[in-house]
Structure formats: structure tokens, C-alpha cells
C-alpha positions in Angstrom: 1.4 33.7 15.7 -0.7 30.5 16.0 0.0 28.3 19.0 -1.1 24.9 20.1 -2.2 24.3 23.7 -1.7 20.5 23.5 1.5 18.6 22.9 2.7 18.1 19.3 1.6 15.6 16.8 4.5 13.7 15.2 4.5 12.5 11.6 7.0 9.7 10.9 7.9 9.9 7.2 7.6 13.0 5.1 6.3 11.6 1.8 2.9 12.4 0.2 0.8 10.8 3.0 3.0 12.4 5.7 2.6 15.8 4.1 -1.1 15.4 3.9 -1.3 14.4 7.6 0.9 17.4 8.6 -1.5 19.8 6.7 -4.6 18.2 8.3 -3.3 18.4 11.9 -2.1 22.0 11.4 -5.5 22.9 10.1 -6.9 21.8 13.5 -4.5 24.2 15.2 -2.1 21.4 16.4 1.6 21.8 16.5 3.2 19.3 14.1 6.7 17.8 14.0 7.5 16.2 10.6 10.2 13.6 11.1 12.4 11.9 8.5 15.9 10.4 8.4 17.2 12.8 5.7 17.3 16.6 6.2 16.8 17.2 2.5 13.5 15.2 2.5 12.2 17.4 5.3 13.2 20.6 3.5 11.5 19.5 0.3 8.4 18.4 2.1 8.0 21.7 4.0 8.4 23.6 0.7 5.7 21.4 -0.9 3.4 22.0 2.1 4.0 25.8 1.9 3.1 25.9 -1.9 0.1 23.7 -1.4 -1.3 25.7 1.5 -0.8 29.0 -0.4 -2.6 27.6 -3.4 -5.5 26.3 -1.2 -5.8 29.6 0.5 -6.0 31.4 -2.8 -8.8 29.0 -3.9 -10.7 29.5 -0.7 -10.2 25.8 0.1 -7.8 25.9 3.0 -9.2 23.8 5.9 -9.5 25.1 9.4 -10.0 28.6 10.9 -6.3 29.6 10.7 -4.6 31.3 7.8 -1.9 29.6 5.7 0.9 31.4 7.5 -0.6 30.6 10.9 -0.9 26.9 9.9 2.6 26.8 8.5 4.0 28.3 11.7 2.7 25.1 13.5 4.7 22.7 11.3 8.4 22.1 11.8 10.9 19.5 10.7 12.9 17.2 13.0 15.7 14.8 12.3 16.2 13.4 15.8 13.6 10.8 16.7 14.0 11.1 20.4 13.6 14.9 20.2 10.6 14.5 17.8 8.5 12.3 20.1 9.2 14.2 23.3 5.8 15.3 24.7 3.8 14.1 21.7 0.1 13.4 22.1 -0.2 11.4 18.9 2.4 9.8 16.6 1.3 9.0 13.0 3.6 6.6 11.1 3.8 7.1 7.4 6.8 5.1 6.2 6.6 2.8 3.1 4.2 -0.2 3.1 6.7 -2.7 4.3 5.9 -4.8 7.3 9.5 -5.3 8.6 10.3 -1.6 8.1 7.1 -0.5 10.0 7.8 -3.0 12.8 11.3 -1.6 13.1 9.9 1.9 13.4 7.3 0.9 16.0 10.0 -1.0 18.0 12.0 2.3 18.2 8.9 4.3 19.1 8.0 1.7 21.8 11.3 2.4 23.5 10.8 6.2 23.4 7.1 6.6 23.9 5.5 7.5 27.2 2.2 5.9 28.5 0.0 8.7 27.3 0.7 8.9 23.5 -1.2 7.2 20.8 0.9 5.3 18.3 -0.9 5.1 15.0 0.0 3.6 11.6 -1.2 4.8 8.2 -0.9 1.3 6.8 -3.5 0.5 4.2 -3.7 -3.3 4.8 -1.1 -4.6 7.3 -2.9 -6.3 10.2 -2.5 -4.7 13.6 -1.8 -8.1 15.2 1.3 -8.4 13.0 2.3 -4.8 13.0 2.2 -4.2 16.8 3.0 -7.7 18.0 5.2 -7.8 21.1 5.2 -4.0 21.8 5.1 -2.9 25.5 2.7 -0.1 24.5 0.4 -2.2 22.4 -2.7 -0.8 24.3 -1.8 2.6 22.8 -1.4 1.3 19.2 -3.9 1.6 16.4 -4.1 1.7 12.7 -5.5 5.1 11.4 -5.6 4.4 7.6 -6.2 7.5 5.5 -7.4 7.5 1.9 -5.0 9.0 -0.7 -5.0 12.0 -1.0 -6.0 12.5 2.6 -6.4 16.3 2.5 -9.3 15.9 0.0 -10.8 12.5 1.1 -11.8 12.7 4.7 -12.3 9.0 5.5 -10.0 7.4 8.1 -10.3 3.7 9.1 -9.5 3.1 12.7 -8.5 -0.5 13.2 -7.4 -1.7 16.7 -5.0 -4.5 17.7 -6.9 -7.1 19.8 -5.2 -5.5 22.9 -5.7 -1.9 22.0 -7.4 0.0 24.8 -10.9 1.4 24.1 -9.6 4.8 25.2 -7.0 4.7 22.5 -9.7 4.2 19.9 -11.9 7.0 21.4 -9.0 9.4 21.6 -8.0 8.8 18.0 -11.6 9.1 16.8 -12.0 12.4 18.6 -8.7 13.7 17.2 -9.7 12.8 13.6 -13.0 14.6 14.1 -11.2 17.6 15.4 -9.2 18.0 12.2 -12.2 17.6 10.0 -11.8 13.9 9.0 -14.5 11.2 8.9 -13.3 8.4 11.2 -15.0 4.9 11.0 -14.4 2.2 13.6 -13.4 -1.2 12.1 -14.6 -3.3 15.1 -12.1 -6.1 14.5 -9.2 -6.6 12.2 -9.6 -8.2 8.8 -7.2 -8.3 5.9 -7.7 -5.2 3.8 -9.9 -3.5 6.4 -13.2 -2.2 4.9 -12.3 0.3 2.2 -9.8 -1.9 0.3 -12.0 -5.0 0.6 -14.8 -3.0 -1.2 -12.3 -1.5 -3.6 -10.7 -4.8 -4.5 -14.2 -6.4 -5.0 -14.9 -3.7 -7.6 -11.5 -4.0 -9.2 -11.8 -7.8 -9.4 -15.1 -7.7 -11.2 -14.0 -4.8 -13.4 -11.0 -6.9 -14.5 -13.1 -9.9 -15.3 -15.5 -7.8 -17.4 -12.7 -6.5 -19.5 -10.9 -9.9 -19.6 -14.0 -11.7 -20.9 -14.6 -9.0 -23.5 -17.8 -7.7 -22.0 -16.8 -4.1 -22.0 -13.7 -2.0 -22.9 -11.4 -0.6 -20.3 -12.5 3.0 -21.1 -16.2 2.1 -20.9 -15.7 0.2 -17.7 -14.3 3.3 -16.0 -17.3 5.3 -17.3 -19.6 2.8 -15.6 -18.1 4.0 -12.3 -17.3 7.6 -13.0 -20.6 8.5 -14.7 -22.7 5.8 -13.0 -22.2 4.3 -9.6 -19.5 6.8 -8.6 -21.9 9.7 -8.8 -24.4 8.4 -6.2 -21.7 6.7 -4.1 -20.1 10.1 -3.6 -23.1 10.9 -1.4 -24.7 7.6 -0.5 -23.2 4.3 0.5 -24.4 1.0 -1.1 -26.7 0.1 1.8 -28.6 3.4 1.9 -28.8 3.2 -1.9 -30.6 -0.1 -1.6 -32.8 1.4 1.1 -33.8 4.3 -1.2 -34.2 2.3 -4.4 -37.2 0.5 -3.0 -39.7 1.0 -0.1 -36.9 0.4 2.4 -34.3 -2.3 2.8 -36.6 -5.2 3.4 -38.6 -4.3 0.2 -35.3 -4.1 -1.7 -34.1 -7.5 -0.5 -37.5 -9.0 -1.3 -37.6 -7.4 -4.8 -34.0 -7.9 -5.9 -32.4 -10.5 -3.5 -32.9 -13.4 -5.8 -31.4 -11.6 -8.8 -28.4 -10.4 -6.8 -27.7 -13.9 -5.6 -28.0 -15.3 -9.1 -25.6 -12.7 -10.5 -23.1 -13.0 -7.7 -22.9 -16.7 -8.3 -21.6 -16.0 -11.9 -18.6 -14.1 -10.6 -15.4 -15.9 -11.7 -12.2 -16.7 -9.8 -9.9 -14.0 -8.5 -8.0 -12.6 -11.6 -4.2 -12.8 -11.9 -3.8 -9.1 -12.8 -1.2 -10.0 -15.4 -0.8 -11.2 -18.9 -2.8 -10.1 -21.9 -5.5 -8.4 -19.9 -2.9 -6.3 -18.0 -1.4 -5.3 -21.3 -4.8 -4.4 -22.7 -5.7 -2.3 -19.8 -2.3 -0.7 -19.7 -2.5 0.4 -23.3 -6.0 1.8 -22.8 -5.0 3.8 -19.7 -1.8 5.1 -21.5 -3.9 6.3 -24.4 -5.8 8.5 -22.0 -2.9 9.4 -19.6 0.6 8.5 -20.7 2.6 6.9 -17.9 5.5 9.4 -17.8 5.9 11.5 -14.6 4.8 14.7 -16.3 1.4 13.4 -17.5 0.7 11.4 -14.4 1.4 14.4 -12.2 -0.9 16.6 -14.3 -3.7 14.1 -14.1 -3.3 13.7 -10.3 -3.5 17.5 -10.0 -6.7 17.4 -12.1 -8.0 14.6 -9.8 -7.3 16.6 -6.7 -9.0 19.6 -8.1 -12.1 17.5 -8.9 -12.0 16.2 -5.3 -11.6 19.7 -3.9 -14.7 20.8 -5.7 -16.7 17.7 -4.8 -15.8 18.2 -1.1 -16.9 21.8 -1.4 -20.2 20.7 -2.9 -20.7 18.1 -0.1 -20.2 20.8 2.5 -22.8 23.0 0.7 -25.3 20.1 0.7 -24.9 18.6 4.2 -26.8 15.3 5.0 -30.1 15.7 6.7 
């Protein structure tokens, strides 16, 4: 049976993100305790993890060197918070995106945690200075924001509180690398971190293009999925600039004036409501009806696409 030499990793919250984290940590050979306030939630989550790991192993896409049964043996459920955090080396909070709820959870963890455990939040946009304010163990606190679905998308944004110890960032960075994720250091906190600021910039302009009748919702998505998204799956925007000319300075000299002119035409932040919201909604539902069955099937298709893309990226490693 697989064993873990280090102390356990604790997942607080057994929803989709919590399940993903549990699978990732187990893939690295770490013992995992999956905590939730309801026993049935834990039972359901463990069963979901079992089915997913079995399917991934059959597809040859299970992460890590251990078999699915070995990884599953590392994951257990726990309904007592004090028992869950005992001896933990890393605690990953995955409760719903509600500031007061998360602050309540971290206040409880602050009372139970020792001085050698990292307290990490999966929040996608809550500022560490608000999330961890007043905690005695603030130097051990950090945001480790995954991208949904975390098992298939390896990026993790590490965002420290102004008082987070550098060693906390280093330990979390090393742990993310150990389980096969791609950590990035956000050097100081900013609303939305890095990923969502980029994502919302794209969404904002996409919305304006549809709202102003420039392009249909369906064609707008094609611009990304069959255009920018293809190269951005392998290259970031800065390296793309660098390669699309004779280096970055050449690109800026050649296209800088045009970029500045176009950026100045961008309109105000959209309201994301009203007639445009209804138009986009109808277009999306024509492609994927918004009932649970169709949405779940499309998410499964999305995850399979991501699985194959990740496999391709592994076959074509960066130089």
C-alpha cells in the first residue's frame, strides 16, 4: 500500500475544487484528508474521486507514478476539524467564494494550526490582506489559486499577504511543483490577481464587440477557440509579440502605435446585463442548453479536450 513520509495535506471543502486538489496531492504521493461539515458530502466526493481516477487510469492519463488504488489509499474523509489538521503540512481551503465564510474558516484554523503548517486559500479573487487580516499565523498564510478544472489545468497563482513569510511562498511553490502543477508568483496583491485580470479584459472586449454588433456571439468564441486560443495554449502574449517580429523591441516599434490607437477605442466597462446578456444567453443555449444534463456533458467534453491538450504539451516540451 502507498504511504506518505510527510504529514498529511488537508482539504477544507469537498466540492469540485476540493476533489481536484485531493487528486493532485495524492498523485504526488501525499496523504490527504478531505474535510467537510457533512458526512454525506465526504462520501459522495470520495466516490466521485474513485470513479474519476479509475477512468483516468484506463485512459492512461492518471497523474503521478502510483496506481489509482495506491492513490485512493492516500485519501480519507474527516468530519472533525481538529482531528483533520493535526500534523498537517499544508491546509488548502476550498469553501465557497464568500469573504465572511472564508474568514470564519481561517479564524478556526488559526486557533488549531501549529507554527509549521501553510494555510492556503483557493480563492479566485479575494485579496489576502482582507482574507487573512488579524490572524496570528498570518506569516503562514497564502492564496494558492487553481484554475478550474485544476486536475487538467496546471496553473496555480501564489499570492502572499503583505506579511506572508518568504519561506511560506517558497514551500508552497515547491509543493505545487511536486504535484505537477505550474505555480506562478504574484509578487504583490492586486484585485483579480493575474489570470482573472487577463480573463476579464478579454471578456469585457468580447462583450463590447457583441453589444455593438461587430460580431455574433458564436463567431466571437471562434475568434478565441480557433484563433488566439490555439497559440496561447503554448505561448503567452509577450512571447507571441517577441516571435511575431524580430524580437520584442522590433514588435513594439512596428505595432506599438497601432496598438495604442486601438486600445484607445475600447469602451467603458460593460454592465453584463440587459439585451446583450439575453442575446448571448440565447446564443449559448442554442449550442449548449442550460439544463444540468447538457451542461455536465459539455463540461465532460471540455475536460477530455483539456486532457488531450495537456498530453500533447507533454509530448512537445518547451525548449
